[in-house]
C-alpha positions as CSV (number, residue, x, y, z in Angstrom):
1,M,-41.1,5.0,14.5
2,L,-40.4,1.6,13.0
3,K,-43.6,-0.2,11.8
4,T,-44.5,-3.9,11.5
5,N,-45.4,-4.7,7.9
6,H,-48.4,-7.0,8.7
7,F,-50.8,-7.2,11.5
8,Y,-53.4,-10.0,12.0
9,I,-56.7,-9.4,13.9
10,D,-59.6,-11.9,14.3
11,F,-63.1,-11.1,15.4
12,M,-65.5,-13.6,16.8
13,E,-68.5,-13.8,14.5
14,G,-71.3,-11.6,15.9
15,C,-68.9,-9.2,17.6
16,H,-70.5,-5.8,16.9
17,V,-67.3,-3.6,17.1
18,D,-65.5,-4.9,14.0
19,H,-66.4,-1.9,11.8
20,Y,-65.4,0.6,14.5
21,V,-62.1,-1.2,15.2
22,K,-61.2,-1.3,11.5
23,D,-62.0,2.3,10.9
24,T,-60.0,3.4,13.9
25,L,-56.9,1.4,13.1
26,L,-56.9,2.2,9.4
27,T,-57.3,5.9,10.1
28,H,-54.6,6.3,12.7
29,F,-52.2,3.5,11.7
30,G,-52.3,3.7,8.0
31,D,-48.6,2.6,7.5
32,I,-49.5,-0.9,8.7
33,Q,-51.0,-3.6,6.5
34,F,-53.9,-5.0,8.6
35,H,-55.4,-8.4,8.0
36,F,-58.9,-8.8,9.4
37,S,-60.8,-12.1,9.7
38,T,-64.1,-13.3,11.3
39,I,-64.1,-16.7,12.9
40,T,-66.6,-18.9,14.8
41,E,-66.1,-20.5,18.2
42,G,-63.7,-23.4,18.0
43,Q,-62.1,-22.2,14.8
44,R,-58.3,-21.8,15.1
45,P,-55.9,-19.6,13.1
46,E,-53.2,-21.2,11.0
47,C,-50.5,-19.6,13.0
48,K,-50.2,-17.3,16.0
49,Y,-52.1,-14.1,15.3
50,D,-51.7,-10.7,16.9
51,L,-55.1,-9.9,18.4
52,F,-58.4,-11.6,19.0
53,I,-61.6,-9.5,19.8
54,A,-64.8,-11.1,21.1
55,R,-67.8,-10.4,23.3
56,Y,-67.7,-12.2,26.7
57,E,-71.2,-13.7,26.2
58,Q,-70.1,-15.5,23.1
59,F,-68.2,-18.1,25.1
60,R,-69.9,-20.9,26.9
61,K,-67.0,-21.5,29.3
62,I,-64.2,-19.3,30.5
63,E,-61.8,-22.1,29.8
64,H,-62.5,-21.7,26.1
65,I,-61.2,-18.1,26.3
66,I,-58.0,-19.2,28.2
67,A,-57.4,-21.9,25.5
68,L,-57.1,-19.1,22.9
69,K,-54.0,-17.7,24.5
70,D,-51.8,-20.1,22.6
71,D,-53.3,-18.8,19.3
72,Y,-53.0,-15.0,19.9
73,E,-50.5,-12.6,21.3
74,E,-53.4,-10.7,23.0
75,I,-57.1,-11.2,23.6
76,L,-59.6,-8.4,24.1
77,L,-63.0,-9.3,25.7
78,I,-65.7,-6.7,25.6
79,D,-69.0,-6.4,27.3
80,V,-67.7,-8.2,30.4
81,P,-70.3,-8.2,33.3
82,V,-69.2,-6.2,36.3
83,D,-68.4,-9.2,38.5
84,E,-65.6,-9.4,41.1
85,F,-64.9,-13.0,40.4
86,I,-64.6,-12.5,36.6
87,F,-62.4,-9.4,37.0
88,K,-60.1,-11.2,39.5
89,F,-59.9,-14.3,37.3
90,F,-58.8,-12.4,34.2
91,S,-56.4,-10.1,36.1
92,E,-54.2,-13.2,36.5
93,H,-53.8,-13.4,32.7
94,I,-51.8,-10.5,31.5
95,R,-52.5,-11.1,27.8
96,I,-56.2,-10.9,28.3
97,T,-57.8,-7.4,28.5
98,I,-61.4,-6.9,29.5
99,L,-63.7,-3.9,28.9
100,K,-66.8,-3.9,31.1
101,K,-70.4,-3.8,30.0
102,P,-71.8,-1.5,28.6
103,L,-68.9,-0.8,26.2
104,L,-68.0,2.8,25.7
105,N,-66.3,3.7,22.4
106,N,-63.7,6.0,24.1
107,E,-62.6,3.0,26.2
108,L,-62.2,0.9,23.1
109,S,-60.3,3.6,21.3
110,S,-58.1,4.1,24.3
111,F,-57.3,0.4,24.3
112,L,-56.5,0.3,20.6
113,F,-54.2,3.3,20.8
114,N,-52.4,2.0,23.9
115,Y,-52.1,-1.5,22.5
116,M,-50.8,-0.5,19.1
117,N,-48.3,1.9,20.5
118,R,-47.0,-0.7,22.9
119,V,-46.8,-3.3,20.1
120,L,-44.9,-0.9,17.8
121,Y,-42.6,0.1,20.6
122,H,-41.7,-3.5,21.4
123,S,-41.3,-4.1,17.7
124,E,-38.9,-1.2,17.3
125,H,-37.0,-2.2,20.5
126,K,-36.7,-5.8,19.1
127,I,-35.3,-4.6,15.8
128,L,-32.8,-2.2,17.5
129,D,-31.9,-5.0,19.9
130,N,-31.2,-7.3,17.0
131,L,-29.1,-4.6,15.3
132,L,-27.0,-4.2,18.4
133,K,-26.5,-7.9,18.9
134,N,-25.7,-8.6,15.3
135,A,-23.7,-5.4,14.5
136,Q,-20.2,-6.1,13.1
137,N,-18.9,-3.3,15.3
138,S,-18.3,-3.1,19.0
139,I,-21.0,-1.2,20.8
140,V,-20.4,-0.3,24.4
141,I,-22.5,2.0,26.7
142,A,-20.9,3.3,29.9
143,D,-22.3,5.3,32.8
144,L,-21.1,8.7,34.0
145,D,-18.2,7.1,35.9
146,G,-17.1,5.2,32.8
147,N,-18.3,1.8,34.0
148,I,-19.8,-0.5,31.4
149,I,-23.5,-1.0,31.5
150,Y,-23.9,-2.6,28.0
151,A,-21.5,-4.5,25.7
152,N,-22.7,-6.2,22.5
153,A,-21.7,-9.7,21.4
154,Y,-19.2,-8.4,18.9
155,F,-17.2,-6.5,21.6
156,Q,-17.4,-9.5,23.9
157,A,-15.9,-11.7,21.2
158,L,-13.3,-9.1,20.4
159,C,-12.0,-8.6,23.9
160,G,-12.6,-12.2,25.2
161,Y,-14.6,-11.2,28.2
162,N,-18.2,-12.3,28.7
163,N,-21.1,-10.0,29.6
164,A,-20.9,-10.8,33.3
165,E,-17.2,-9.9,33.4
166,L,-17.7,-6.6,31.6
167,I,-20.9,-5.2,33.2
168,S,-20.2,-2.8,36.0
169,N,-16.5,-3.0,35.2
170,S,-14.3,-0.2,33.9
171,P,-12.9,-0.3,30.4
172,R,-9.5,-0.4,32.2
173,I,-10.0,-4.2,32.1
174,I,-8.8,-4.1,28.4
175,K,-6.1,-1.4,29.0
176,S,-2.8,-2.3,27.3
177,D,-0.6,0.5,28.8
178,Y,0.3,1.7,25.3
179,H,-1.5,5.0,25.9
180,D,-0.2,7.5,28.4
181,D,-2.3,9.4,31.0
182,A,-2.5,12.5,28.7
183,F,-4.3,10.3,26.1
184,Y,-7.1,9.4,28.5
185,K,-7.2,12.9,30.0
186,E,-7.8,14.4,26.6
187,L,-10.5,11.8,25.8
188,W,-12.4,12.4,29.1
189,L,-12.1,16.2,28.7
190,T,-13.7,15.9,25.2
191,I,-16.7,13.7,26.1
192,T,-17.4,15.3,29.5
193,S,-17.6,18.7,27.6
194,G,-20.4,17.2,25.4
195,N,-18.2,16.7,22.4
196,V,-17.5,13.5,20.3
197,W,-14.1,11.9,20.6
198,E,-12.6,10.0,17.7
199,G,-9.4,8.0,17.8
200,I,-7.7,4.6,17.8
201,F,-7.3,2.4,20.9
202,I,-4.6,-0.2,21.3
203,N,-6.2,-2.6,23.8
204,K,-5.5,-6.0,25.2
205,S,-7.8,-9.0,25.2
206,K,-8.4,-11.4,28.0
207,D,-5.8,-13.7,26.4
208,N,-3.2,-10.8,26.4
209,I,-3.5,-10.3,22.6
210,L,-3.3,-6.7,21.4
211,F,-6.0,-5.4,19.1
212,Y,-6.5,-2.1,17.4
213,E,-9.9,-0.4,17.5
214,E,-10.9,2.7,15.6
215,A,-13.6,4.2,17.9
216,T,-16.0,7.1,18.3
217,I,-17.3,8.0,21.8
218,S,-20.4,10.1,22.0
219,P,-22.2,11.6,25.0
220,I,-25.8,10.5,25.4
221,K,-27.9,13.4,26.7
222,D,-31.4,13.5,28.4
223,G,-34.2,15.8,27.4
224,H,-32.7,18.6,29.4
225,G,-29.3,18.4,27.7
226,N,-27.5,16.7,30.6
227,I,-25.1,13.9,29.9
228,E,-26.4,10.6,31.3
229,K,-24.3,7.9,29.5
230,Y,-21.5,7.5,26.9
231,L,-21.8,5.4,23.7
232,K,-18.7,3.9,22.1
233,I,-18.9,2.5,18.6
234,G,-15.7,0.8,17.5
235,K,-14.3,-1.1,14.6
236,N,-11.6,-3.8,14.8
237,I,-8.8,-2.6,12.5
238,T,-6.1,-5.0,13.7
239,R,-5.8,-6.8,10.4
240,E,-5.7,-3.6,8.5
241,K,-3.1,-2.2,10.8
242,L,-0.9,-5.3,10.4
243,L,-1.3,-5.2,6.6
244,L,-0.5,-1.5,6.6
245,D,2.6,-2.0,8.6
246,H,3.7,-4.9,6.3
247,L,2.8,-2.8,3.2
248,S,4.8,0.1,4.7
249,Q,7.9,-2.1,4.9
250,E,7.3,-3.3,1.4
251,V,7.0,0.2,0.1
252,K,10.1,1.3,1.9
253,L,12.0,-1.5,0.3
254,A,10.5,-0.6,-3.1
255,R,11.7,3.0,-2.6
256,T,15.2,1.8,-1.8
257,V,15.2,-0.3,-5.0
258,L,13.9,2.7,-7.1
259,D,16.5,5.0,-5.6
260,S,19.3,2.5,-6.5
261,L,18.1,2.8,-10.2
262,L,18.5,6.6,-10.2
263,P,21.7,8.0,-11.6
264,S,24.4,9.4,-9.3
265,P,25.5,13.0,-9.7
266,L,28.4,13.1,-12.2
267,G,31.3,15.4,-12.5
268,D,34.2,15.2,-15.0
269,D,36.4,17.5,-17.1
270,F,33.5,18.4,-19.4
271,L,30.3,18.8,-17.3
272,Q,28.6,18.4,-13.9
273,F,25.2,16.7,-13.6
274,D,23.0,16.7,-10.5
275,Y,19.4,16.8,-9.6
276,H,16.8,17.3,-6.8
277,M,13.8,15.0,-6.4
278,I,10.8,15.1,-4.1
279,H,8.3,12.2,-4.2
280,Y,4.5,12.7,-3.8
281,N,4.4,9.3,-2.1
282,E,7.0,6.6,-1.5
283,I,6.7,5.4,-5.1
284,G,6.9,8.3,-7.5
285,G,6.2,8.6,-11.3
286,D,9.3,10.7,-12.2
287,F,12.4,9.0,-13.4
288,I,15.8,10.2,-14.6
289,Y,18.4,8.6,-16.8
290,F,21.9,10.1,-17.3
291,N,24.9,8.2,-18.7
292,K,28.2,8.8,-20.5
293,T,27.6,6.5,-23.4
294,S,31.0,7.2,-25.1
295,P,34.1,9.2,-24.3
296,T,32.5,12.2,-26.0
297,T,28.7,11.5,-25.7
298,Y,26.2,11.9,-22.9
299,H,22.6,11.0,-22.9
300,F,19.9,12.2,-20.6
301,A,16.1,11.5,-20.1
302,L,13.6,12.9,-17.7
303,I,10.4,10.9,-17.8
304,D,7.1,11.9,-16.1
305,V,4.3,9.4,-16.0
306,M,0.8,10.8,-15.6
307,G,-0.2,9.3,-12.3
308,H,1.3,8.0,-9.0
309,G,2.0,4.8,-7.3
310,V,3.4,1.4,-8.2
311,S,2.1,1.2,-11.8
312,S,3.5,4.7,-12.7
313,A,6.8,3.8,-11.2
314,L,7.0,0.5,-13.1
315,V,6.1,2.3,-16.4
316,A,8.8,4.9,-15.7
317,I,11.4,2.3,-14.9
318,T,10.5,0.3,-18.0
319,L,10.7,3.3,-20.3
320,T,14.0,4.4,-18.8
321,Q,15.6,1.0,-19.2
322,M,14.3,0.8,-22.8
323,F,15.9,4.2,-23.6
324,K,19.1,3.0,-22.0
325,D,19.1,-0.1,-24.2
326,Y,18.1,1.6,-27.5
327,I,20.3,4.7,-27.3
328,N,23.4,2.5,-27.5
329,F,22.6,1.5,-31.1
330,K,19.8,3.8,-32.4
331,S,19.5,7.5,-32.9
332,L,17.9,9.8,-30.3
333,G,14.7,10.1,-32.4
334,D,14.4,6.3,-33.1
335,S,14.9,5.5,-29.4
336,V,12.1,7.9,-28.4
337,K,10.0,6.5,-31.2
338,A,10.4,3.0,-29.9
339,I,9.3,4.1,-26.4
340,N,6.2,5.8,-27.9
341,K,5.3,2.7,-29.8
342,L,5.4,0.6,-26.7
343,L,3.1,3.0,-24.9
344,C,0.7,3.1,-27.8
345,D,0.5,-0.7,-27.9
346,L,-0.2,-0.8,-24.2
347,N,-2.9,1.8,-24.6
348,T,-4.5,-0.2,-27.4
349,A,-4.5,-3.4,-25.3
350,E,-5.8,-1.6,-22.2
351,N,-8.8,0.4,-23.4
352,D,-10.0,1.2,-20.0
353,R,-6.8,2.8,-18.9
354,S,-4.4,4.9,-20.9
355,L,-0.8,5.6,-20.1
356,F,0.5,9.0,-21.2
357,V,4.0,10.3,-20.5
358,T,5.9,13.5,-21.0
359,G,9.6,13.2,-21.7
360,L,12.6,15.3,-22.2
361,F,15.5,13.5,-24.1
362,L,19.0,15.1,-24.6
363,E,22.1,14.0,-26.4
364,F,25.4,15.9,-25.8
365,D,27.9,15.2,-28.6
366,L,31.2,16.9,-27.6
367,R,33.0,15.7,-30.7
368,N,30.5,17.4,-33.1
369,D,29.8,20.2,-30.7
370,E,26.1,19.5,-30.8
371,L,23.1,19.3,-28.4
372,K,20.0,17.4,-29.6
373,V,16.8,17.9,-27.7
374,I,13.4,16.0,-28.1
375,N,10.7,17.5,-25.9
376,A,7.6,15.3,-25.9
377,G,4.9,17.3,-24.2
378,H,7.3,18.3,-21.3
379,P,7.8,21.7,-19.7
380,D,10.5,24.0,-21.3
381,L,14.1,23.2,-21.3
382,I,15.8,26.3,-19.9
383,I,19.2,27.2,-21.4
384,K,21.7,29.7,-20.1
385,M,24.4,30.7,-22.5
386,K,27.9,31.6,-21.5
387,S,27.1,35.1,-22.6
388,G,24.3,35.3,-20.0
389,E,21.5,35.0,-22.5
390,I,18.5,32.8,-21.4
391,S,16.5,30.8,-23.9
392,H,13.7,28.2,-23.7
393,L,13.0,25.1,-25.8
394,A,9.3,24.4,-25.5
395,S,7.7,21.0,-26.4
396,N,8.1,20.3,-30.1
397,N,6.4,16.8,-30.0
398,M,3.2,15.5,-28.5
399,L,2.9,13.3,-25.4
400,L,4.2,9.8,-25.6
401,G,1.5,7.1,-26.0
402,V,-0.9,9.2,-28.0
403,L,-0.1,8.6,-31.7
404,D,1.8,5.5,-32.9
405,E,3.1,7.0,-36.2
406,N,4.5,10.2,-34.5
407,I,7.8,11.2,-35.9
408,F,10.0,12.7,-33.2
409,E,11.9,15.8,-34.4
410,S,14.8,17.2,-32.4
411,Y,16.1,20.6,-31.8
412,K,19.8,20.9,-32.7
413,L,22.0,23.5,-31.0
414,T,25.7,24.3,-30.9
415,L,27.0,23.0,-27.6
416,S,30.1,25.1,-26.8
417,P,28.2,28.4,-26.1
418,I,26.0,26.8,-23.5
419,H,26.8,27.3,-19.8
420,R,23.9,25.6,-18.1
421,V,20.7,23.6,-18.9
422,L,17.9,23.3,-16.4
423,C,14.8,21.0,-16.7
424,F,12.0,20.2,-14.4
425,T,8.6,18.4,-14.1
426,D,5.3,20.1,-13.8
427,G,4.9,19.2,-10.2
428,L,7.3,22.0,-9.3
429,F,4.8,24.8,-10.1
430,E,1.4,22.9,-10.0
431,T,1.9,21.6,-6.4
432,H,2.6,25.2,-5.3
433,N,-0.3,26.8,-7.3
434,I,2.1,28.9,-9.3
435,S,1.4,29.8,-13.0
436,Y,3.6,28.4,-15.6
437,D,4.8,31.8,-16.8
438,M,5.7,32.8,-13.2
439,A,7.5,29.5,-12.8
440,L,9.6,30.2,-15.8
441,D,10.5,33.7,-14.5
442,I,11.6,32.2,-11.2
443,L,13.7,29.5,-12.9
444,D,15.3,32.1,-15.3
445,E,16.3,34.1,-12.3
446,S,17.6,31.0,-10.5
447,I,19.7,29.7,-13.4
448,T,21.3,33.1,-13.8
449,H,22.1,34.1,-10.2
450,L,22.2,31.0,-8.0
451,G,25.5,29.3,-7.5
452,N,26.0,25.5,-7.3
453,Q,26.0,25.6,-3.5
454,K,22.4,25.4,-2.3
455,F,21.1,25.8,-5.9
456,Y,18.1,23.6,-5.3
457,E,17.3,25.0,-1.9
458,G,17.2,28.4,-3.5
459,I,14.7,27.3,-6.1
460,M,12.4,25.5,-3.7
461,H,12.5,28.5,-1.4
462,S,11.2,30.6,-4.3
463,F,8.3,28.1,-4.9
464,S,7.4,27.1,-1.4
465,K,4.1,28.9,-1.0
466,N,2.4,25.5,-0.3
467,Q,3.9,22.9,1.9
468,H,1.4,20.3,0.8
469,I,3.0,18.2,-2.0
470,N,0.4,16.7,-4.4
471,D,2.8,15.7,-7.3
472,D,6.3,14.5,-7.8
473,I,8.8,17.3,-8.2
474,T,12.1,16.8,-10.1
475,I,14.7,19.5,-11.1
476,C,17.9,18.6,-13.0
477,K,20.9,20.8,-13.8
478,I,23.7,20.2,-16.2
479,E,26.6,22.6,-16.2
480,F,29.4,22.7,-18.8
481,L,32.9,23.6,-17.7
């Protein structure tokens, strides 16, 4: 039970029950801080106190007792003579309680317990009433027929109807017709079964303005477990819904822009390039670069930023564009080194948030019959030779953004014996809870036996143990003719 912090009681000087009252209250209501004072007749408290206790004989006139009603919430008179006139007179004043003469301790104890419990109950009720009135959520109580019997000020302001218009009315008064009969049938079936319903209402205010309300409706049960009322607590989420709709449009636009920056599949007399990409969310952190930079040279990059969302996508785009610019006049190693330096500088400037990237960078040089590979912390590059042999090129350099002075060494392979190369991001096996070694076995089998038609469908079918995607997934295939 909620307690008042302070309680002020005055005794008339010469009232012989002060010690008994103090002991009783302090023993049974120890959570309350009592303030006891003794006053003389005619002395007034500084402000309105809670209780005044005095003997009837201590007052020269009854009017003096009545005058104290403005100074105390309640007055207790003890040792009152058994007189019909006196009892009738004080019965007209509900804040004056009398105990007849001679005073019995059990009667005084009974008064103290009843009085304190009543005061504490009203205090608790007042606090709860203030909570309901000032709550920044709509609170509505309905009877068994669904008619409103209480609606707090927040809900009245939200829907535009005042208390008189809502009480005894059905919530249909704010119905927007956006929900079908099945929606309300399921709601009533849930709460009449004694369960809690949670959902979102699209309602209409008195001014015909739609508002969205995230609500919980709970049955209120009596002591026997029977439902007697229903309580709805709701939150106005109209602003959040509008912002979410707007953001959704912005994100879709961003996805369109990002997709336009991805390379198109390429097929010419020398090779065929294509890829398959699944985004964890609308804005992913995987990015691909593929371009024919000269009649006999192709460059490829697969960049995987650790993280998701707008910031990861922007980092991936920036690094991809940087690689595109540098590779035209710098070597593969120097281009990757420049990307790494940019990330290290960013990580130095932003100590509270580090950006780390795995990257796979390839250069196909047809004139010199050479393939150069830089694997910076990325999963293996899988190579299928024309002879049917499968080999893996594991990471030979650390993650990008870790060490500024890192020298990026490249693998160098003869290009003409190669039939296919396959690369992928770690989301392929991590999101499906498959071990890395098992993933490599699946991909070795796929690169050997799957044809170009439905190549990626076949791979995803082999991995699809978990439909829930928690990371970006990218698979790229380059096949030499």
